C-alpha positions, 0 to 999 in steps of 0.5 A: 479532484482526488488522485492516487497513483501507485507505482513500484510493483513488479516481479520479484523472487521469494525473499526479495523486496519491493517498495510501492509508492502512492503519489497523491493530490487533490486533498490534504494528505498531511491530515488524512488516513491512508491505507494499502489494500490488495487483491490476489488472483481470484480472491477478494480485497484484503486490507494490508496496512493503514496510517494516519498521516498526521500522527503516523501510527501504523496498523498492519494485517497479521499476514504482513506484520514484521515484513511490511512497513508503511510510511509517508513523506508529507512534503511530497504527499506520498505514501509508501509500502516497503515490502520485505521477505516477500512470499508467493502469497503476497502476489496481488494487485496492490491499491492505495486508498484514502481512509481507514475502515472505509475508503473514499478514493482508490488508485488504479493499482500496481501488480506485485508478483512473487515468483521464482 
């Protein structure tokens, strides 16, 4: 059974940082495509970042490029999203998902709130 469990969300002031984690199991993480997708209040899903875990080539949405960094620890089967210089518009539920353009499996999400 595939499991994706996000953690690391919380309340942070504008300009602050958070690191999200996604612990995975049930599939070969080191040879997979993984993504972060977010949903802001009252809005649809927005793709944030992706990476193929074997070649570790990151892709970013323009809205987060230069501020967010996706990474993996293949020994721990864990995906990360380091978020710096956070803005109020980054407030959303952040989901870890398996896949690139299409997502086969999703985590439960972790709330990130950027507010002073």
